[in-house]
N, C-alpha and C positions, 0 to 999 in steps of 0.2 A: 504493500500501500504505498501511497506517495506521501511524504510527509504535509502535515495539515497544521497542527498543535504543537507550538513550541513553548516548553516550559523550562524558564530562567531562575538560575541561583539569584540570588541579589550579592552580597557581600563577595569581593575577589572576581565577581565575573560582570555584574552588570555596574555596579559600584566600587570606587576605591575608597573603601572604609578601615584597610589597614590599621592606618595611625589612629585613626580614634579610636578603636576597639582596644588596641594592645595600651594606649595611653591610659583608657578607662580600667581596662583590667588590671595594670600596676595603682592607678590611684585605690582601687577596691581594697586589693590586697594590702597596700600599705594602711589603709582607713582600718581595716580588720586586724592588722598586726600578725598578719600571716608569713610565709616564707616567701624573698623572692622567687620567681622563677625565672628562667631565660626569656628571651623573645621569641627563638625560635618555640619552645614549648606552647608559649599564648600563641603563637599563629598555628600550631598543628590543632588548637582547640575551634578554630573557628570553623563555623559549618555547624556545629554541635547547638544544642539549648542550652541557656545559661547553667541547668542545673547541671548537664553534662560534662560544660566545660569543666567546672569546679571538683567535679569526680576525678576527671583527668587530670586535675591537677593537684588534686590534693584527695588521692582515693582513702585516705587514713581517717579524713575529719568527719565530724557526728554531722545527722541532718541539719540540726539547728542550726550551725556554722554554713553548712550549705544554703540554708533559706535567707541567711543574713546576705551573704554572697549576691544573690540572686536582686534583693530590694536593694543593696548597697550600690550594684552594680547598673540597675536601671534608674537610680537618682542620679548617679555620676555621669552616666552616657546620654540624659537630657541637659544636666549641665553643658558638657562639652559641644554638644549639637549647637548651641550657641556660640562657639570658640571656631570648632573645626566645622567647616562645609564638606561634606564627602561629596566628590564629584564623579562623573560618569567618566569610565575610560574611554580610552581614544575611540571614535566612530561606532559607539554604543547609540547614540540618540538617531544618527543617521540611517545607520542598519537596521534599527529597530521601525521607523518610520518606514522604511522602504518596503521590508518583510510585512507590514502592515498593509502599505497601499498593494500588495501583490496579494493578498488575501489569506497569508497567514494569519493563526488566532495565537497570539502572546502573552504566556501568563508568567506568573512569578511565585517560586515554592520555597520559601525562604526559615530559617531557625530562628530569625528575629520576629519581631511583635508585628501582629498585622497594623496596628496603628504608627509604627514606625516604619511601615511599608508603605505607607498611604503619605506619611510626610516627606519620605525620599524621593519616592518616585516624582512628586509635584516637584520638589526642588530641583532636582535633575530634568526634569522638563521631558519626563518619559512617559509620564501618567495615560497621557491619552494613546499611549500604543500598546496598553496593558489592559486587556479584558476581564482579567479573575487575577487576585492574588488570595496566596495563602501562608500564615506566619505561624512562629511557633503555638501560640494560643489557640490554633484552629484546629489541631489534631492532639492525638492521646498518644501516638508512636512518633517519634521524630525520625530525621533519616539518620542512619540508612534505612530503616521501615520504607516500605512501598506507601505509607498510609498517605503521605503530602500528593505524590503522583495519582492515585487512586480517586482521590478525593476532586483532585483537578478535574480528571476524566468524567467523574460523576456531573460534575457542576457545568462542564461543555460540551459534554456530549460528543466526545471521539473515543476513538480507539486505542488502546496502546500501541496497534499498528502501525498509527498515523501519529505518533507522536515520538518527538525529539526531547531529550531531558538534555541542558546545558548548565555545566558547572564547572567549578576550580579546584573542588576536592574530591577522594576519594569518594567521601558518603553520599554526593551528589550521584555519583555515577552508580554507583550500586542502591540507590534508590530508584533511578530508573529502572535498571535492569531486573530488580525484583519486580516491577511492577509490567516488565514486558517490552518496556520500549527502547528505544534505538538513545545511544549515549553519545556525548561530544564534550569533551574537556577541553576547559581552556588554561592556555601556560601564563597567561599575564597576571594572574590573582596569587594565592595562596599555595597552590599544591603544582608538583612538580609533573615533567612528562611521562617522568618513569611513574612515579606513585599513581597517575592516572590512567597510564597503560596497563598497570599491574592489576588497577580493580576492574579493567574490561573495558574502557572506554570504545564505542566502534569507532570514533573520531576523534583526534585531538586538532586542535586550531592555534596559531599564534597570534592571528587578529581577530578584530571582530569580524570584518567583514568575509573573513574563510567560511563563516557557518552558513553561507549562500551553498559551499561544496556541501555539508552536511545535509542538508536541504534538499537539495539536487542530485542526491546519490541513487 
């Protein structure tokens, strides 16, 4: 079947949010008095829900601290949005506009909150291209579980064989594959080509405009 639906990840795929996320993680950890981790460790958790990020960084900490981390992170993240304005990666707006005009349905499935997706897609001037958003608070099972993709398929009435999932992290690729969709990894975000290929990506691209090759294959 030809691709008709494209489900994009947000952080590291459409939005260049790495600095904002890492800065917020560091400030959260400092406020809670937890041991610092390396930037590489922080980046490796991008794409996971907040509770999953904390568990990956501090697997031995109790749930009470995890809940405090989530609450503190969200507060600091909102404060940092006033200072850091995440930008769309090169050619994101142009490519999404062209895809929409060609009749593709574009959606976003992210591990960030629905409210922040609404705000950031407006800030980046891509909201008009996006037909459906699904955030971490819209699902019970986060990436790499296929629920975000399956819910999107149900809402948009497309089949998995008509769908391409595009993301920068292995969890995006696994999410799409588990749902039966084709997958495309991007190398300009937080995951490497080797990690994306190891996760089973059907395509790996180095520029946003190269997504045309994946939807036309």
